[in-house]
N, C-alpha and C positions, 0 to 999 in steps of 0.2 A: 623126468624133468615133466609135471602135469601143466596146463593152458597157461594156469593162473602166472605160475613162475615165468614162463615164456615171456610172459605179456611185460614182467617186470622190467627197467633197465636195470644195468649192470651195477649200480650203488644198492639198489630196493633189492637185488639178488643179495650182496654183502649181509645188508641188515638183517633180512631174513635168515640167512644163515647164522647170522650172530644170536640169534634168537633161539634157534634151534640147537646151537651148543651150549646154550645156559645164560645168556643176556636175558635179565628182566625188561618188558616191555617200559616198565618205571624208568629201566638204567637210560634209556634214547634222551639223549639231549644235543641239538644241532646249533649252529651259529652262523650268523653273515658277519665276516670281519673286516670292513672296509677301511682302507686307509683316509684322513679325512685330509689330502691334499688336493682335491680337486671333487669334479662332479661326478655321480655315477653316470655310466653308458649303457648301451645296449646289453653288452658282452657281462655287465654286474646282474642285468636284471635276469638273466638266465640263472646264474650263482643263487639269488633272491627268489627266484620260485622254485630251485630244486629244493635250498634249505628250509624255506617256509613251505613249501609243497610235502616234503617230509615230514615236518613238523605236523601239519595236518593229518598226512595219513596215518600216522600212528600217534596223533594225539601227544606229541612229544613239545616240552617248552624249546624255544626258539631265542637264545640271545643276539640281540644287536651289540657289536663288540668293537669298538674304534680301536684301531691298532695305531693308536698317535705316540709313536716312538721318536718320530724327527719332528723336533718343533722349528725348523729352519723352513720348513714347508707347509705347515699344519697350519690352519684357520678355525674357527668358530664359525664363520661362514659356510664353510663345507661339511661340518658337524649338522648345521641346522638343513642345509640341502638333503644331505644324505637321508636324515630321519624323512622330510617330507617326502622326498621320492619314494621310501619304502611304505609309507603309510598310502600315498595316493596309488600305488599298484595295489592295495587292498591287503596288505599284513600287518599282523601285529606282533609283536616282539613280546617276550615273556620279560627279560630285564633288560636294560639301557647298561652296558660295561664297558670299559676303558681301558686297555693296556696300563695306560697310568694309576689308573687304582692300583696295581700288582709293584708297582714300583719299588716299592720297600720290600716286599716279599722275595721281589728276582733281586735285589741286593744282598739280601740274607743268604739266598741261595747259592749266588756268586760267591761271596766270602767263604762258603763251606766249600764249594771247589777250590779256592785256592788255598785251605786248609787241608782238603785231601791231596793235596797235588794233581789237581785234573785243571789247574787255569794258573794264567802267569801274568803278569803287566810284560808288554813289550814295548820299547822305546826306538823301533826301527820306522822310518821314515815309510808312507805307503809303497814309496819306488821300492826300497829296500824290501819289503816284505814280499812285493809282486814277482821280484828274481826269486826270492827264497822259496817261494811256492811252488816253484817247478811247472811244468806242462803236463797236460793229458797222457802225454808217453814219457815223459820223464819225470823221478820224483823229485820233491821239493828237499831241502835241506833246514836242519832245525836254525832257529833264530840264536842269534849269540846272548839273549837273554833269557833263554828257554829254562836255565837252570838256575835262576833268580831263587833264594831261600824263600820258603813260606812266610816269615815274618817281614822279608823286605816287600814280597808281591802285596801282602795286607797293608803296610805302611803307604806303599806308590799309592794303592787303591781308594785309600781312604782318603790321602789327597787329593787324587782325581774328583771324587766325590763332594770335596769341599773348595774345589775351584780354586787349587795351588797351581795345577799346572794349564799351560795354553792348549788349546784347539791343536790336533794334530801331534802332538808331546809322548802321548801316550796311546795306547788300547789294553783291551785286557781281550786276553786269548785263551779258548778251550786248548788242554795239553791232548790231544788226540793222538795223531801219527801223519807227519810229513810226508811219509812214503805212499799213503793211501791210495788207492786208485780212483776214486771218488774225491776231487779235489777240493770239494765243499768241507772234509773230514780233514783237512790239513790245518789243523789249528785255527779254526775259525774264528772270527772277531765276535765276542762278547757285547763290549762297551766301547764307546767312543768318548771324547770329553767334547762337548758342545757348550756353550758360554750364550745359551738362548732361552728367551723366556718361553716358558710352554703354555699355550692356550687354558691349560688347567690348572696344572703346579707351579706356574708364574718362574720364579728363579729359585724354587726350592732345592733343583739338580742340577749338576753341570756334568753330569755324565747321566747319556741314555744308553737302554739296551737293543740292541741291532735286533732285526725281524727274527733272525732263525733262532734266538735265545727267548725270544718274548713270546711268541706264539705257540709253540707247544707248551709251553709252561702255564700260560694263561688259559689254554685247553683244559689242564689238568686242574689247574684252581677252579674253574665253572665244571669240571666234572663233565665236560662234553665227551659224549661215546664214540662219534664220527665226526673228524674235522676234515671237510673236503674242499680242495683245492684245485687249480686248475694244473695243467699236465706240465707247464713249467718247473712245477714244485716235486715233481717225482725224485729227481736226486737230491732232494732237501729231506727227502723221508727217513734217509738213514740218519740222519744229524737228529732231526725230531726225536727219532726214538732214542737217541744219545743221551739226548739233554733229557730226556724224560728218565732215563737210567738212573741217573745222578739224584733225582728226586723222589723217585716214585715208591709210595707206600702201597704192599700189595693189598692192604685192607681197602683202597680205595681203587675206584675205577681207572682204570687208564685209556686213554684216548688211543686213538688210530687213524692215522692221515691215510687218504683215499684219495684218488686224482681225476679228473674228468677232461675231457677235450675244450680248449676254448673254443668259441664259434664266432669268427670273424665276419663280419658282414659287408659285402661288397660297396667301393663306392666310398668308401671312407676309412676312418684309421679309429682305433678304439684305445691307443696307448694314450694313457693320461699326461705323459710329457708332452707327446706329439698334440695333444688337444690344447695343452696350455701354451704351446707356441702358436696356434690357431687365434687363441686369444691376445695372448702377447703381440703379435704381430698385426694383430686389427683385419685379419681376414676375414673374422666373424665379429659380430658385435658383442660377444659374451660367451659364457658358458651354457648360455641357454638360448644362444642363437637357435630358429628351428633348423637351419642346415645342419647340428650338429647332432651327434649319435647320442648324446646324453639324455638322461630319461626327462631331465628339466627341459631340455629343446625339443625333444618330442612332446611333451606335454604341452609346451608354448602352441607348437606347430597345429595341433588338436588332435594327436591320436591318443586313441583311450586304452586305462590299464587292461580293459580285457581283451584289447588285440594284442597287446602286447606281452601276457598271459599266455594268450592261445599260439603266440609264435613261438613264446620258448617251448612250449608243449609239444607243438609240431617238430621242431627241429632237436627235441630231446636232448639226451644226455649220453656221450659217444667217446670212445676212448683214442679217438684220430682227430686232428684238428682239420678244420677246413673252413671253405669260406661260403658263404649261405647269400645267395642273391638277395640284394636288398627287396627284390620284386615281392619276395614271397613275405617279408612284413609288410608292404603297402598291401597285400592283396588280405592279409588279415585286419588291418584296419581299414580297408574298403566295405571289406564284409560285416564288421561289428557297426559300423557309421550308416550301412544301408539300413540297418535295424532300426537306431536310435534316433536317427536326426531327421528335424523337420524340412522339407522341401522348400524351398524359396524359389525368387528369381532375382537373377544381378545380371547387368551386361557389363563385361569387360573390355570388349573394342568396340563402341556405341556408333551406331549408326542410326540416321532421323528417317523415321516413317511418318508419312502424313496422311489420314485417312481423308480424302478429299469429298466423300458424300457422308462424312459423320458431323453432325452441327458441332459450329464452334460453341465454345463454353459451355458444352455439355460434357457431364462426365457421371459414370456409374461406378456402382461397386458389386464386383463379381466374387460368388463362392469359389474357393480352392480349398482342396484336403489338405492336410500339410505333410500325412504319410500314408500311401498305400501300403505300408508294413505296419504300420501300427495305427487301428482308427481311434486309440483313444487320445490321439494328438489332435483329435479335430478337425477344425476348419478354421480358415481365417477370408479376410475379404479383400480382395485387391481393386485397385481404383484405375478404371479404364477411361482414356480420353481421345481425342483427334491424334493428338502428336504421340508417336511411341519412341521407345530405342528398342533395335534388334542388334545383335550381334553382325558387324562388318561382314564379317566371312558367310552369313545366313543369304546373301543377296550377289545375283550375279546380273548382266544384262542378260546374256546370251550363256546357257550351258546345256551338256548333253542330258539323255534321258537318265542318267544315272545320279544326277544332282536333284534330290528332292526337297532342295528347300525354295527360298523365294526365287523367279526370274521373272522378267518381261513377259505379262500374257499368264503367266504361271498363277496359281495358287497354294495358298499353305493354310492350316490353322495356326490361330494365335491362344497358345495353352490357355484353357480355362475360358477363353473369351470367345472369337469369332473369326471366318474364315474372311483371307482377304485376298486381292489379288491385284499384282503390280503392275500399273499404267504405263508409267514412266518415272524418269529419275534426272536429278540435275547434280552438274560435276562442277567442281572449281577450275580455276585457270588451268590447274596442271592436270585436267583430265580425270581427277578423283573424284568418286561420287561423292555426293554429302548429303543427300536427301534422296527418298523414293516416295513416291507419290501413288498410292493404293487406293481402291474402292473397297467396302465391306457389305458382305449380305448380312443384313439387319435380322433376318430370321434364322441365322447359323448359329445363335449361341449357345455354347456348350450347357447341355444339360437339359436345356428348355425342352427337349421333347419333339421340336418341330422337325418334319421331315427334311428341312434344311440343315437342321444342327445332326443331323445320322448322317448326311452323306459325307461320305469318303473321300478325303485329300490324304496324300502320300506323305507332307512334310509338317510337323508342328514344332514350334518356334517359342522360344521363351521371348519376354520381352517386359518392358516397364514403362510407366505412361511418364513423357516426359517433367510435367508439372507440379509430380508426386514421388519423382526419384530423389533418393539421397543421394549424395556424390561420397565415394569412399576410396580410400587407399588400398589397392592391391597388391600384396606381396607374393608374386609367383614363385616358388622355387625347383632347383634342378638339383641333379648330384651336385655335392661338394669336389667331387674329383671326376676329371674323364678318365681314369683307369678304375676298372675295376679290385684291383688291388697295389695301392698307391707305396706304400711302405713296404715292398718286397720285391721291388724292381732293383737289381745289381747296380752301382755305380752311379745311382740316380736318387736325389733327394725328393721325399716324398712331397714336397711344395711346388716341384717341376710340374705337377697334376692339377693345380689348383684350376677349377673351373672357372674363369672368369665371367660368366654366365650364368651363375650357380642362384642370383637373386636377380629379379625383373621388378620393378616397381612401375605400376600402374594407376592411372584414375580410372573407377568404372562407376557404374550406377546401380544401384538396389532398390528394390520396392520398400516402400514406407514403414513395412510390419520391423523391418529391420535397425530402425531409429533409434530405439531401447535395446537393442540386443547387449548383453551383459559380455563382459572378458572372460574368455575360455570359453563360451557358447558356441556349438556347432551345428553347421548347416549344411545341407546339400542345395547349391548353386544348380537349379535344375539343366542337365546338357553339359553344365560345366566341370565338375568336380565337388568335391567337399573342402569347405571354408569352416574358418574358427577365429574368433574376436580375438585381435593381440592384445596385449595389456598396455600397448602403446597407443589406444583407442580412447578417445575422448569423444565430449559432448560435442567439439567442434569438428572433429575428425576422427572418422570411422575407421579403422584398419582390421582387414581383414588378410589372414595368412591362409594360402593355397595348401591344404593338408596331403590330399591324392587325387587323381584324375580318378573318373568314372570308371577308364577302361582297366579292363582286366589284363594286364600286360604279363601277368605270371602264368596264366594257362598256356600262350605260347611259348615259352620257357619250357614248361613240363610236357607239351607237344613235341617239341625238339629232342627233350632228351630221351623220350621214350623214343 
């Protein structure tokens, strides 16, 4: 094996082997097949990056195909959200497809299976079918309806399609083997009766195909070469191939299903059913709540598409499920935002500072660079005045030598401004410090080139001028769950691990340059973290979501593991 093949993931190796065995590169086609019954999450992002990444690598088309076979749970809202998420991640699909595009073809094929005595209408209840299907260690037994005549099955199936029968009264099953070691091969259901309006076909159909029947045949219709699924579909591969056997034309390309491991993210859940429960029970504000692991939630929180793609690339493709620490995702978010976001100043827990020797009524505008990482972002002007806000935690009356922020008798530099010295402080009746009186060195202005401006002091603080500050609502987010793997704990419901402190809403003050900030814009609040303007923001109420802190906590985790 050469060095190039060693660097390929196992899916790419499969494709390369197929090309060596005679596949033409022009035969390669991939697809991303979401169900429109919820919003996409971080697990889907890995699948999106895999399929579209293969498309880019091999210059092959990638279809976006919606597996819309369950009108009871599917909505156009979810279709629109999925398309927006895939585009936002930076990918373009070749064609937009729907399983519902193929309802007639799937029905026609099902009729042919009945004619070939490969399918029959079963009239048992779901409870009766569960019993006769057996167990993993015990074979099942045949349905009493398994030997219906072809003509009887055809008539019943057409009645099902025409809405003659009630939901649950009949199903169409494939006739395979009730003693098969793979329970999925024990006469699986192909169609069920559903009297529900479909978001695309409305009430045209009263029967809807099951996933296993639909998926492989849709791949075949679209001539998808490699159908990539998560590991839980490995037992389904045998059924995928059996269904293809019934319709396969040797002159056409035959799809092959291959499986990769699901990547679970710590301190959250990625089951759409459980995410829907969080929304329904109002634990979160919606599918795009910034605490949700949905792509729309991460976008609203301020994550970048580049950071999510880099995360997916880092965790790679594997054959075994595992739990990825959310800190790795945050590392990639932080790394990307550090390169791209302008630096600004915002005070989240304000303490008033009065510079007693600064003239009352005076203000000056100081020059501040927008990013040390990107000179093209230029400079902005900051207003400076006699009264300022600093962070409450940045001042102590008394502190040891390791405290490099402001303390009585001590000096710090105000970022882009002057060196100040704390002279005294004022307390309220409860003993809380409400104001600090300072003096400043007029010759210590940053960038002025004076000897005083070059004087070294150990602490540098961010600040905002009180008379120019813009009040803002700040939403601080923590892990949604207190346990790293909330949905794998025996005898405990995942909802028991909800973090009651996953959201804290505070009022802060930001510099006036942010007054015109637009929804979705991202900034680094110096010394505080990365923040994004939330969609709830308005001219009268500026709202910021905290995206991620400045500290690289992932590095510590890596050191521990090593």
